[in-house]
C-alpha positions as CSV (number, residue, x, y, z in Angstrom):
1,M,0.2,0.2,0.0
2,N,1.4,3.5,-1.0
3,I,1.1,6.6,1.0
4,P,-2.4,8.1,-0.8
5,E,-3.7,4.5,-0.7
6,L,-3.0,5.2,3.1
7,F,-4.9,7.9,3.9
8,V,-8.0,6.9,1.4
9,Q,-8.7,4.0,3.7
10,R,-8.5,6.2,6.6
11,W,-10.6,9.0,5.2
12,E,-12.2,6.1,4.3
13,A,-13.0,4.6,7.8
14,E,-14.2,8.0,9.0
15,Q,-16.8,8.8,6.8
16,P,-19.8,6.2,8.5
17,A,-19.0,7.6,12.2
18,F,-19.7,11.7,10.0
19,G,-22.3,11.1,8.9
20,R,-23.7,9.2,11.5
21,V,-22.7,13.0,14.2
22,L,-24.2,14.9,11.7
23,R,-27.6,13.1,11.7
24,A,-27.3,12.5,15.3
25,V,-27.8,16.5,15.7
26,P,-30.8,18.4,17.1
27,G,-32.7,19.7,13.9
28,D,-33.9,23.0,16.5
29,K,-30.0,23.5,18.3
30,L,-28.4,24.6,15.3
31,D,-27.4,27.5,17.5
32,Y,-26.6,25.8,20.5
33,R,-23.1,26.0,22.3
34,P,-21.7,25.6,25.2
35,H,-20.2,28.7,26.1
36,E,-20.2,32.3,24.3
37,R,-17.0,31.9,23.0
38,S,-17.9,28.5,21.8
39,T,-18.6,28.1,18.1
40,R,-22.1,26.9,17.3
41,A,-23.2,23.2,16.6
42,G,-24.6,24.2,13.7
43,D,-21.5,26.3,12.5
44,L,-19.4,22.6,13.5
45,A,-21.8,20.4,10.9
46,W,-21.9,22.8,8.3
47,Q,-17.6,23.0,8.8
48,L,-17.7,20.2,8.8
49,A,-19.7,19.9,5.0
50,I,-17.4,22.8,3.6
51,E,-14.0,20.8,4.3
52,Q,-15.5,18.3,2.2
53,R,-16.6,20.4,-1.0
54,V,-12.9,22.5,-0.8
55,L,-10.9,19.2,-0.6
56,S,-12.3,18.4,-3.4
57,E,-11.9,21.7,-5.6
58,M,-8.0,21.3,-4.4
59,L,-8.1,18.3,-5.7
60,D,-9.4,20.1,-8.6
61,R,-7.1,23.4,-8.7
62,G,-4.8,22.6,-6.1
63,E,-5.5,25.5,-4.4
64,I,-9.0,26.1,-2.2
65,R,-10.3,29.1,-1.1
66,W,-12.6,29.2,2.3
67,P,-16.2,29.9,0.5
68,A,-18.0,32.4,3.1
69,D,-21.0,31.0,2.7
70,P,-24.1,31.5,5.0
71,R,-25.0,28.4,6.7
72,P,-27.9,26.3,5.9
73,K,-31.3,26.9,7.6
74,T,-31.9,23.3,8.9
75,I,-29.6,19.8,10.0
76,G,-31.1,18.2,6.6
77,Q,-29.4,20.7,4.1
78,I,-26.4,20.2,6.2
79,V,-26.1,16.2,5.7
80,E,-27.7,16.9,2.2
81,A,-24.6,19.3,1.5
82,W,-22.1,16.8,3.7
83,D,-23.3,13.5,1.8
84,K,-22.8,15.5,-2.0
85,S,-19.7,16.7,-0.9
86,T,-18.0,13.7,0.3
87,E,-19.3,12.0,-2.2
88,A,-17.6,14.2,-4.9
89,L,-14.4,13.8,-2.8
90,R,-14.6,10.0,-3.2
91,Q,-14.7,10.2,-6.7
92,R,-11.8,12.4,-7.2
93,L,-9.7,10.7,-4.1
94,R,-10.4,7.0,-6.3
95,A,-7.9,8.7,-8.8
96,L,-5.5,10.2,-6.4
97,D,-1.6,8.8,-7.0
98,E,1.6,9.0,-5.4
99,S,2.3,12.4,-8.1
100,K,-0.8,14.3,-7.4
101,Y,-0.2,13.8,-3.5
102,A,3.0,14.5,-3.8
103,G,2.2,17.9,-5.7
104,P,1.8,22.0,-4.6
105,S,-1.1,23.2,-2.6
106,T,-2.2,26.0,-0.6
107,F,-4.9,27.2,1.4
108,V,-6.1,30.4,1.5
109,M,-8.2,32.5,4.4
110,E,-9.5,35.9,4.3
111,G,-7.0,37.2,6.3
112,A,-4.4,34.9,7.3
113,P,-1.5,33.9,5.0
114,P,-1.7,31.5,3.2
115,W,-0.5,28.4,3.6
116,N,1.6,26.0,0.8
117,D,2.2,22.5,2.0
118,T,1.8,19.3,-0.8
119,V,-1.7,18.1,-1.1
120,G,-0.8,14.9,0.7
121,N,0.4,17.3,4.0
122,M,-3.1,19.5,3.3
123,L,-5.5,16.2,2.8
124,W,-4.2,14.8,6.3
125,G,-4.8,17.8,8.5
126,F,-8.2,18.7,6.9
127,L,-9.0,15.3,7.9
128,F,-7.0,15.7,11.6
129,D,-9.4,19.0,12.0
130,M,-13.1,17.2,10.9
131,V,-11.9,15.0,13.4
132,H,-11.3,17.7,15.8
133,H,-14.4,19.3,14.7
134,R,-17.1,16.0,15.1
135,G,-15.3,15.5,18.6
136,Q,-16.2,19.1,19.5
137,L,-20.3,18.4,18.0
138,S,-20.5,15.3,19.9
139,S,-19.6,16.7,23.3
140,Y,-22.4,19.4,22.2
141,L,-24.9,16.5,21.3
142,R,-26.3,15.2,25.6
143,P,-26.8,18.4,26.0
144,M,-28.6,19.7,23.0
145,G,-30.9,16.6,23.9
146,G,-29.7,14.0,21.8
147,K,-27.5,10.8,21.7
148,V,-23.9,10.1,21.0
149,P,-23.7,7.9,18.6
150,A,-20.7,5.4,18.1
151,I,-17.3,6.7,16.9
152,Y,-14.7,4.6,17.5
153,G,-17.0,2.0,19.3
154,P,-19.7,2.1,21.3
155,S,-21.3,5.0,23.4
156,A,-23.8,5.0,26.4
157,D,-25.8,6.2,23.8
158,D,-25.2,4.0,21.2
159,S,-23.8,0.1,22.0
160,G,-22.9,0.4,18.0
161,S,-25.5,-2.5,16.5
């Protein structure tokens, strides 16, 4: 197995847990946040969808320009966007080879210096960021009245079966 294949294998392994956490967000709690400095639940969920989408754009163009897209009004719309972005990224990852993986990429976010790195390092960096935000969002679920799904094994709310 080469390095790009390892990334794709790990990325695929994480996708079911992302979907379960997003689908567990109570639809009437998108503005929930545990502290005034915390990100709102809906914004975290939307960020996960956006991150999948910009990775596809990076694989197409070698560059990410962080969008200022407004968050959809419902969790259903966020999940739909995540599903669509995930499938689009999945298609592009099937064509990922060592040359593309080692190639250059740039991440541009308004007001911040650009991050220049390899496509491979961007992919891993975004996956780690998404896992982090998934954990953050999953910690909001019980206080919002939701149930925490199985992520890396059963939770107190979900046996994983």
